[in-house]
C-alpha positions as CSV (number, residue, x, y, z in Angstrom):
1,M,-0.2,-0.1,0.0
2,K,2.9,2.1,0.9
3,K,4.5,1.5,-2.3
4,L,1.6,2.3,-4.5
5,I,1.0,5.7,-2.7
6,V,5.1,6.6,-3.5
7,L,4.2,5.6,-6.9
8,L,1.5,8.1,-7.5
9,L,3.0,10.8,-5.9
10,S,6.4,10.3,-7.3
11,I,4.2,10.2,-10.8
12,S,2.6,13.0,-10.1
13,V,5.9,15.0,-8.9
14,L,7.2,13.6,-12.5
15,I,3.8,15.0,-14.7
16,I,4.1,18.7,-12.5
17,S,7.5,18.9,-13.4
18,T,7.3,17.9,-16.9
19,N,4.7,20.5,-17.3
20,A,6.8,23.3,-15.7
21,N,9.7,22.6,-18.0
22,A,7.9,22.2,-21.3
23,G,6.8,25.4,-22.0
24,T,6.1,24.1,-25.5
25,I,4.0,21.7,-25.4
26,D,0.3,22.2,-25.8
27,T,-2.0,22.9,-22.1
28,A,-4.8,21.2,-23.4
29,K,-2.6,17.8,-23.9
30,T,-0.8,18.6,-20.7
31,T,-3.8,19.0,-18.9
32,K,-5.7,16.0,-20.7
33,A,-3.2,13.8,-19.6
34,A,-2.8,14.9,-16.3
35,K,-6.7,14.4,-15.7
36,K,-5.8,11.3,-17.1
37,A,-3.1,10.1,-14.5
38,K,-5.1,11.5,-11.5
39,A,-8.5,9.1,-13.0
40,K,-5.2,6.3,-13.1
41,A,-3.9,7.3,-9.3
42,D,-7.3,8.0,-7.8
43,K,-8.7,4.1,-9.3
44,A,-5.3,2.8,-8.0
45,A,-5.5,4.2,-4.7
46,D,-9.7,3.2,-4.1
47,K,-8.4,-0.3,-5.2
48,A,-5.7,-0.1,-2.7
49,K,-8.6,0.9,-0.3
50,T,-10.7,-1.7,-0.8
51,T,-7.9,-4.6,-0.7
52,T,-7.0,-2.8,2.7
53,D,-10.6,-3.0,4.1
54,K,-11.0,-6.6,3.1
55,A,-7.9,-7.4,4.9
56,K,-9.2,-5.7,7.8
57,A,-12.7,-7.3,7.9
58,T,-10.8,-10.7,7.7
59,T,-8.1,-10.1,10.8
60,D,-11.3,-8.6,12.7
61,K,-13.2,-12.0,11.9
62,A,-9.8,-14.1,12.6
63,A,-9.7,-12.3,16.1
64,D,-13.3,-12.7,16.9
65,Q,-12.9,-16.2,16.3
66,A,-9.8,-16.6,18.4
67,K,-11.5,-15.0,21.5
68,A,-14.4,-16.8,21.0
69,T,-12.2,-19.7,21.4
70,T,-10.3,-18.5,23.8
71,D,-13.7,-18.0,25.6
72,A,-14.5,-21.3,25.1
73,A,-11.4,-23.0,26.6
74,D,-11.7,-20.5,29.3
75,A,-15.3,-21.8,29.7
76,K,-14.5,-25.5,30.0
77,A,-11.4,-25.1,32.0
78,K,-13.6,-23.0,35.0
79,A,-16.1,-25.9,34.4
80,K,-13.0,-28.5,34.8
81,A,-11.6,-26.9,37.8
82,D,-15.4,-26.5,39.6
83,K,-15.6,-29.9,39.2
84,A,-12.7,-31.1,40.8
85,V,-13.2,-28.6,43.4
86,A,-16.5,-30.4,44.4
87,K,-15.0,-33.8,44.1
88,A,-12.2,-32.8,46.3
89,E,-15.4,-31.4,48.7
90,K,-16.9,-34.6,48.4
91,A,-14.2,-36.6,49.2
92,K,-13.5,-34.3,52.6
93,A,-16.9,-35.4,53.2
94,A,-16.5,-39.1,53.3
95,A,-13.4,-38.6,55.0
96,A,-14.8,-37.0,57.5
97,T,-17.5,-39.4,57.9
98,D,-15.3,-42.4,57.6
99,A,-13.1,-40.8,60.5
100,A,-16.4,-40.0,62.7
101,A,-17.2,-44.0,61.7
102,A,-13.5,-45.1,63.0
103,K,-13.7,-42.9,65.8
104,T,-17.3,-44.9,66.7
105,T,-15.6,-48.1,65.8
106,A,-12.6,-47.5,68.0
107,A,-15.0,-46.6,71.1
108,T,-16.9,-49.7,71.0
109,D,-13.6,-51.8,70.7
110,V,-12.1,-49.8,73.7
111,K,-15.5,-50.6,75.5
112,A,-15.5,-54.2,74.4
113,T,-11.6,-54.8,75.5
114,K,-12.6,-53.2,78.9
115,A,-15.4,-55.6,79.7
116,K,-13.5,-58.4,78.4
117,A,-11.0,-57.5,80.8
118,A,-13.5,-57.2,83.5
119,K,-14.4,-60.6,83.2
120,T,-12.9,-63.4,85.1
121,V,-11.6,-66.1,83.4
122,A,-13.7,-69.3,84.1
123,D,-11.6,-72.4,85.5
124,V,-12.3,-75.3,83.3
125,P,-12.2,-78.5,85.2
126,N,-9.1,-80.6,85.5
127,K,-9.6,-84.2,83.8
128,S,-6.3,-85.1,85.3
129,E,-4.9,-86.0,88.8
130,D,-3.1,-83.1,89.3
131,K,-2.6,-80.7,92.5
132,A,-4.5,-77.2,92.2
133,I,-1.5,-75.2,94.2
134,G,-3.1,-71.3,93.7
135,K,-4.2,-68.8,91.0
136,D,-2.8,-66.7,88.5
137,A,-3.5,-62.5,88.3
138,S,-6.5,-63.7,86.2
139,G,-8.0,-65.7,88.5
140,R,-7.1,-69.3,86.1
141,T,-6.0,-72.3,88.4
142,I,-2.6,-73.3,89.0
143,Y,-1.8,-77.0,88.5
144,L,1.6,-78.7,89.6
145,G,2.3,-81.4,86.5
146,P,3.7,-84.8,87.3
147,R,7.4,-83.4,86.7
148,G,7.0,-80.3,88.6
149,G,5.9,-78.1,86.0
150,Q,2.7,-75.7,86.7
151,Y,0.6,-74.7,84.2
152,V,-3.1,-73.6,83.7
153,L,-6.0,-74.7,81.1
154,S,-6.9,-73.0,78.5
155,A,-10.6,-72.3,77.6
156,S,-10.6,-75.4,75.6
157,G,-9.1,-77.4,78.1
158,K,-5.6,-77.7,76.9
159,K,-2.1,-77.5,79.3
160,Q,-0.2,-74.0,79.2
161,Y,2.8,-74.3,81.0
162,L,3.9,-71.3,82.5
163,A,7.5,-69.5,82.2
164,K,9.7,-69.7,85.1
165,D,9.1,-65.7,86.2
166,K,5.2,-66.9,86.0
167,K,5.7,-69.8,88.5
168,I,4.5,-69.5,92.1
169,A,6.7,-71.1,95.0
170,V,5.2,-74.5,96.1
171,Q,5.6,-75.4,99.9
């Protein structure tokens, strides 16, 4: 576009300088040639303006499309972020519920453990002829075995021999 304008200006300057220097040329011919050159220049300027306007319209349209695409992408990203936040909040709520349930379960387990500890161990009847020599800390009867070992009976009736430090003194 700039080249076209510079070309037109240089042609105009050339024509004007030719007219000024050519005193012998007929003014009618010069005027006619000048009008012709001016008409050509005007036509070229109009064509350049039309081309420029078309290019501007195309650029504006492309910019609008890019903005629309960007807006759509922003909206999609925002929706995705909102969805992630909602999912995180849901997970947080579930974790809080699970923690409350675990706390309740733990409290119930503690109560059950205390209740079991409070119960005294039932003595299982001894089917052997071994002598009962005392009771342990949980209330079970301690028996003296045939070779001098000390034992208690489990709930199923099996003998559980005591370690040396758990044995009681026999008289």
